[in-house]
C-alpha positions in Angstrom: -18.3 -10.8 -6.1 -16.7 -12.2 -3.0 -17.5 -9.9 -0.1 -14.2 -9.8 1.9 -13.3 -7.0 4.3 -11.8 -4.8 1.6 -14.9 -5.0 -0.6 -17.1 -4.2 2.4 -15.0 -1.2 3.4 -14.9 0.1 -0.2 -18.7 -0.4 -0.6 -19.5 1.4 2.7 -17.1 4.3 1.9 -18.7 4.7 -1.6 -22.2 4.7 -0.1 -21.2 7.3 2.5 -19.7 9.6 0.0 -22.6 9.3 -2.4 -25.0 9.9 0.6 -23.1 13.1 1.5 -23.1 14.2 -2.1 -26.9 13.6 -2.4 -27.5 15.6 0.8 -25.4 18.4 -0.6 -27.3 18.4 -3.9 -30.6 18.5 -1.9 -29.3 21.4 0.1 -28.2 23.1 -3.1 -31.7 22.7 -4.5 -33.3 24.1 -1.4 -30.9 27.0 -1.3 -31.7 27.8 -4.9 -35.4 27.7 -4.3 -35.0 30.0 -1.2 -32.8 32.4 -3.2 -35.4 32.5 -6.0 -38.2 33.2 -3.5 -36.2 35.9 -1.7 -35.3 37.8 -4.9 -38.9 37.5 -6.1 -40.2 39.0 -2.9 -37.6 41.8 -3.1 -38.7 42.7 -6.6 -42.4 42.5 -5.7 -42.0 44.8 -2.6 -39.9 47.3 -4.5 -42.4 47.5 -7.4 -45.3 47.8 -5.0 -43.6 50.8 -3.3 -43.1 52.4 -6.7 -46.8 52.1 -7.4 -47.7 53.5 -4.0 -45.5 56.6 -4.6 -47.0 57.2 -8.0 -50.5 57.1 -6.6 -49.4 59.3 -3.8 -48.0 61.9 -6.3 -51.3 61.7 -8.2 -53.2 62.0 -4.8 -55.3 59.0 -5.6 -55.9 55.7 -3.8 -54.0 52.6 -4.9 -56.2 49.7 -6.1 -57.1 46.9 -3.7 -55.8 44.2 -6.0 -52.1 43.9 -6.6 -51.2 45.7 -9.8 -48.0 43.7 -10.3 -48.2 40.7 -12.6 -45.3 38.3 -12.9 -45.3 37.3 -16.6 -42.0 35.3 -16.5 -39.3 34.6 -14.0 -37.4 37.7 -15.1 -40.3 39.8 -16.5 -42.8 41.9 -14.5 -45.7 44.1 -15.8 -47.1 46.8 -13.4 -50.6 48.2 -14.2 -50.5 51.7 -12.6 -54.0 52.6 -13.9 -53.1 56.3 -13.8 -50.8 58.7 -15.6 -47.1 58.9 -14.5 -44.0 60.6 -15.7 -41.1 58.7 -17.2 -38.4 60.5 -15.3 -40.3 60.0 -12.0 -40.7 56.3 -12.7 -37.0 56.0 -13.4 -36.1 57.7 -10.1 -38.5 55.6 -8.1 -37.3 52.4 -9.6 -33.7 53.2 -8.8 -34.6 54.3 -5.2 -36.7 51.3 -4.3 -34.4 48.7 -5.8 -31.5 50.2 -3.8 -33.6 50.2 -0.6 -34.1 46.4 -0.9 -30.5 46.0 -1.9 -31.4 44.5 -5.3 -27.9 44.5 -6.9 -28.6 43.3 -10.4 -29.0 44.7 -13.9 -32.5 45.6 -15.1 -34.2 47.4 -17.9 -37.7 48.9 -18.2 -40.1 50.1 -20.8 -43.4 52.1 -20.7 -46.5 51.9 -22.8 -47.1 55.0 -25.0 -50.8 55.6 -25.8 -50.0 58.0 -28.8 -47.8 55.5 -30.6 -49.5 52.4 -29.2 -46.0 51.0 -28.6 -43.7 50.0 -25.7 -41.0 52.7 -25.4 -37.7 51.4 -24.1 -36.5 53.3 -21.0 -33.0 52.6 -19.8 -30.7 49.7 -19.1 -29.4 50.0 -15.5 -26.4 48.0 -14.3 -25.7 46.6 -10.8 -24.0 49.8 -9.7 -27.0 51.9 -10.7 -25.3 53.3 -13.9 -27.6 53.9 -16.9 -26.6 52.6 -20.2 -28.4 53.7 -23.3 -26.6 51.5 -25.7 -28.7 50.1 -28.5 -26.9 46.7 -28.2 -28.3 46.3 -24.7 -31.9 47.0 -25.8 -34.2 44.0 -26.1 -36.9 45.4 -28.3 -38.8 42.1 -28.6 -38.7 41.5 -24.9 -41.3 44.2 -24.1 -44.6 43.4 -25.6 -48.0 45.2 -25.4 -50.6 43.9 -22.9 -54.2 44.0 -24.1 -56.6 45.8 -21.8 -54.0 47.9 -20.1 -53.5 51.7 -20.7 -51.1 53.1 -18.0 -48.5 50.5 -17.3 -44.8 49.8 -17.4 -42.7 46.6 -17.6 -39.4 45.7 -15.9 -37.1 42.9 -17.0 -34.0 41.4 -15.3 -31.8 39.9 -18.0 -29.2 38.5 -15.6 -31.6 37.1 -13.0 -30.6 33.4 -13.5 -26.9 34.4 -13.4 -27.6 36.2 -10.2 -29.1 33.0 -8.7 -25.9 31.0 -9.6 -23.6 33.7 -8.2 -25.5 33.9 -4.9 -25.0 30.2 -4.4 -21.3 30.3 -5.1 -20.4 28.8 -1.6 -22.7 25.9 -2.2 -21.3 25.3 -5.7 -17.8 25.2 -4.2 -18.8 22.6 -1.5 -20.5 20.5 -4.2 -17.5 20.7 -6.5 -15.2 19.6 -3.7 -17.4 16.7 -2.8 -17.5 15.6 -6.5 -13.7 15.9 -6.6 -13.5 13.7 -3.4 -15.8 11.1 -5.0 -13.7 11.0 -8.2 -10.5 10.7 -6.2 -12.0 8.0 -4.0 -13.2 5.9 -7.0 -9.9 6.4 -8.8 -8.0 5.3 -5.6 -10.2 2.3 -5.1 -9.7 1.2 -8.7 -5.9 1.6 -8.2 -6.1 -0.3 -5.0 -8.1 -3.2 -6.5 -5.7 -3.2 -9.5 -2.7 -3.3 -7.2 -4.3 -6.0 -5.1 -4.8 -8.1 -8.2 -1.2 -7.7 -9.2 0.0 -8.6 -5.7 -2.1 -11.8 -5.8 -0.7 -12.7 -9.2 2.8 -12.0 -7.9 2.3 -14.2 -4.9 0.8 -17.0 -7.0 3.8 -16.7 -9.4 6.3 -16.8 -6.6 4.6 -19.8 -4.9 4.3 -21.7 -8.1 7.8 -21.0 -9.2 9.4 -21.9 -5.9 7.4 -25.2 -5.8 8.5 -25.9 -9.3 12.1 -25.3 -8.3 12.0 -27.5 -5.2 11.1 -30.7 -7.2 14.1 -30.7 -9.6 16.4 -29.4 -6.8 15.5 -32.3 -4.6 16.2 -34.7 -7.4 19.5 -33.1 -8.1 20.5 -33.2 -4.5 19.5 -36.9 -4.1 21.3 -37.9 -7.2 24.4 -35.8 -6.4 24.7 -37.1 -2.8 24.4 -40.7 -4.1 26.9 -40.2 -6.9 29.6 -38.5 -4.7 29.8 -41.7 -2.6 30.5 -43.9 -5.5 34.0 -45.4 -5.7 34.6 -44.1 -9.3 33.8 -40.6 -8.1 35.8 -40.8 -4.9 38.9 -41.9 -6.8 38.6 -39.1 -9.3 39.5 -35.7 -7.7 38.0 -33.6 -10.5 34.7 -35.4 -10.6 34.5 -35.4 -6.8 35.2 -31.6 -6.8 32.6 -30.9 -9.4 29.9 -33.0 -7.6 30.7 -31.2 -4.3 30.2 -27.9 -6.1 26.8 -29.1 -7.5 25.7 -30.2 -4.0 26.9 -26.9 -2.4 25.2 -24.7 -5.0 22.0 -26.8 -5.0 21.8 -26.4 -1.2 22.4 -22.7 -1.5 19.6 -22.4 -4.1 17.3 -24.5 -2.0 17.9 -22.1 0.9 16.9 -19.2 -1.3 13.7 -21.0 -2.4 12.8 -21.8 1.2 13.2 -18.1 2.1 11.1 -16.9 -0.7 8.4 -19.4 0.3 8.6 -18.2 3.9 8.2 -14.6 2.8 5.3 -15.5 0.5 3.5 -17.3 3.3 3.9 -14.4 5.8 2.6 -11.9 3.2 -0.4 -14.2 2.4 -1.1 -14.7 6.1 -0.8 -18.4 5.4 1.9 -18.9 8.1 0.6 -20.1 11.5 2.7 -19.3 14.5 3.1 -22.1 17.1 3.7 -20.0 20.2 5.1 -21.8 23.2 7.5 -21.0 26.0 11.2 -21.6 25.3 14.6 -20.4 26.4 15.9 -17.9 23.8 19.5 -18.3 25.3 19.6 -21.9 24.1 18.2 -21.0 20.7 20.8 -18.2 20.3 23.5 -20.7 21.3 22.3 -22.9 18.4 22.4 -19.9 16.0 26.0 -19.3 17.1 27.1 -22.9 16.6 25.5 -23.3 13.2 26.9 -19.9 12.0 30.4 -20.9 13.1 30.1 -24.3 11.3 29.1 -22.5 8.0 31.5 -19.5 8.4 34.7 -20.8 10.0 36.4 -17.4 9.4 33.9 -15.5 11.5 33.8 -14.8 15.2 30.3 -15.0 16.8 30.0 -14.3 20.5 26.9 -14.7 22.7 26.8 -12.6 25.8 23.9 -13.2 28.2 23.3 -11.8 31.7 21.2 -14.8 32.8 21.2 -18.4 31.6 17.4 -18.4 31.1 15.1 -16.0 29.3 11.8 -17.6 28.7 9.7 -16.2 25.8 6.4 -17.3 24.4 6.9 -17.4 20.7 7.4 -19.6 17.6 10.8 -21.2 18.3 11.3 -22.2 14.6 10.8 -18.8 13.2 12.7 -17.1 16.0 15.7 -19.2 15.2 15.4 -18.3 11.5 15.3 -14.6 12.0 18.2 -14.7 14.5 20.2 -16.8 12.0 19.3 -14.4 9.1 20.6 -11.4 11.1 23.9 -13.2 12.0 24.3 -14.5 8.4 23.9 -11.0 7.0 26.4 -9.5 9.4 29.0 -12.1 8.3 28.3 -11.9 4.6 28.4 -8.2 4.4 31.1 -7.8 7.0 34.9 -7.4 6.8 37.4 -10.1 5.9 37.3 -11.1 9.6 33.7 -10.5 10.7 32.8 -10.3 14.4 29.3 -10.6 15.6 28.2 -10.1 19.2 24.7 -11.2 20.4 23.7 -9.6 23.7 20.5 -9.5 25.8 19.3 -6.5 27.8 16.2 -6.2 29.9 14.4 -2.9 29.2 10.6 -3.0 29.5 10.9 -6.4 28.1 13.9 -7.9 26.3 16.2 -6.2 23.7 18.2 -8.6 21.6 21.1 -6.8 20.0 23.2 -8.2 17.1 26.3 -6.0 16.7 29.0 -6.4 14.0 32.2 -4.8 13.0 31.3 -4.4 9.3 31.2 -1.2 7.2 27.6 -0.3 8.2 25.0 1.1 5.9 24.8 4.6 4.4 22.3 6.6 6.4 20.1 7.3 3.4 19.5 3.5 3.0 18.8 2.7 6.7 15.1 3.3 6.5 14.6 0.9 3.6 16.6 -2.2 4.5 13.5 -3.9 5.9 11.6 -3.4 2.6 11.0 -6.5 0.4 13.7 -7.1 -2.3 15.6 -3.9 -1.2 19.4 -4.3 -1.4 21.9 -1.6 -0.4 24.0 -0.5 -3.4 27.7 -1.3 -2.8 30.3 0.4 -4.9 33.7 -1.1 -5.6 32.8 -4.2 -3.6 31.9 -7.7 -4.7 28.2 -8.5 -4.9 26.9 -10.8 -2.2 24.3 -13.4 -3.1 20.8 -12.8 -2.0 17.4 -11.4 -3.0 17.0 -8.7 -0.4 14.3 -10.7 1.6 16.2 -11.7 4.7 15.5 -8.6 6.8 12.0 -8.3 5.2 11.3 -11.8 6.6 12.7 -10.7 10.0 10.4 -7.7 10.1 7.3 -9.7 9.1 7.9 -12.4 11.8 8.4 -9.6 14.4 5.2 -8.0 13.3 3.3 -11.3 13.6 4.6 -11.7 17.2 4.0 -8.0 18.1 7.7 -7.3 18.4 9.7 -4.4 16.9 12.8 -4.7 14.7 15.2 -1.7 14.3 18.6 -1.1 12.8 21.2 1.6 13.3 24.9 2.3 12.6 27.3 2.1 15.5 29.3 5.2 16.6 32.6 3.5 15.6 32.2 0.8 13.0 29.6 -1.7 12.1 25.9 -1.7 12.9 23.4 -3.1 15.4 20.1 -4.8 14.7 17.8 -4.8 17.7 14.7 -7.0 18.3 12.5 -5.6 21.1 10.4 -8.3 22.7 7.7 -6.7 25.0 6.8 -8.1 28.4 3.6 -9.5 27.2 5.6 -12.0 25.1 7.7 -13.2 28.1 6.6 -16.4 29.7 
């Protein structure tokens, strides 16, 4: 895999999220172990106090060794070594479990010497309510212990469930992190897929435009040669058809050049040759060439000073200025008027104003998007691919400039190019 910036960022982000997730799982494990230890200590202390009270009632000394044996995680056997009453045991269990705030279901059983069996006591719920339902009894859970005579057993059937509930906050955090990881991986896959499609699209556009240019050049060379031949010049129809071929071939060649320029700016292939030049002279050239192509249009250039030096790429500056003027004429009225003005405001603002129909407000925010064309009802379609203003925006971004567009208060619209002071020579 080629380690470009995108791959490195994706890899670091993935490692960071996995690291946070691992830390959260470690914390979850530690919290689980702590909760288990805390509940175990609560049960042990409560049962120990029960034993002490039984010995106190019998006016005897409790044994030195602990009478509590933990048989399983949820099962305890308590060797009292002295007689005790079932009702007293039941009362003491409830009281001591409530003291340590042990809010969980439990059931208990006592060994009966006469029947040599474990006698099931009661099933007590979290709220301390006794349930003598046979369905809740676990007869096989309480087994006899050899060598013991006076003892009872306590079982906590929902102990594991209690562990999980007590860690609810940790489970939520872990689930959120897992969700973030899944969304991140999915987003990265979509990003890589989109990047692949974008690269394929760029390659396709580049290859197609280059394939167009070769036959176009041949058509133009042959057509320009043929139109000068005597047989063609003396035949008005053939001369007209050849001029149409030349005109349309030139138009198609311009479209191909624009697509190539956009593809280069997107691929960062384009290299700007920044040098100081007078934008007034460049705008005068834009005006002259626009009037040569559109003899029905009126293009005015108003400048406060004869010289405005800017450090930029003169070739691309001319292209974006000409694109704006050309759009204003093509999408304008039958008698389009375009005014180019320069205003100094924390740099330079170039304003291209026209008298056209403007753009519906809901489309203004999208006119600089690639291939976006404003829908026009009951009007003739104007040739183009919707890349002219996109090219303008990309060149401005490469220079560190800002391009904006807005409808005028009366009629038409204004495209503004803001050139900051740092770009002025």
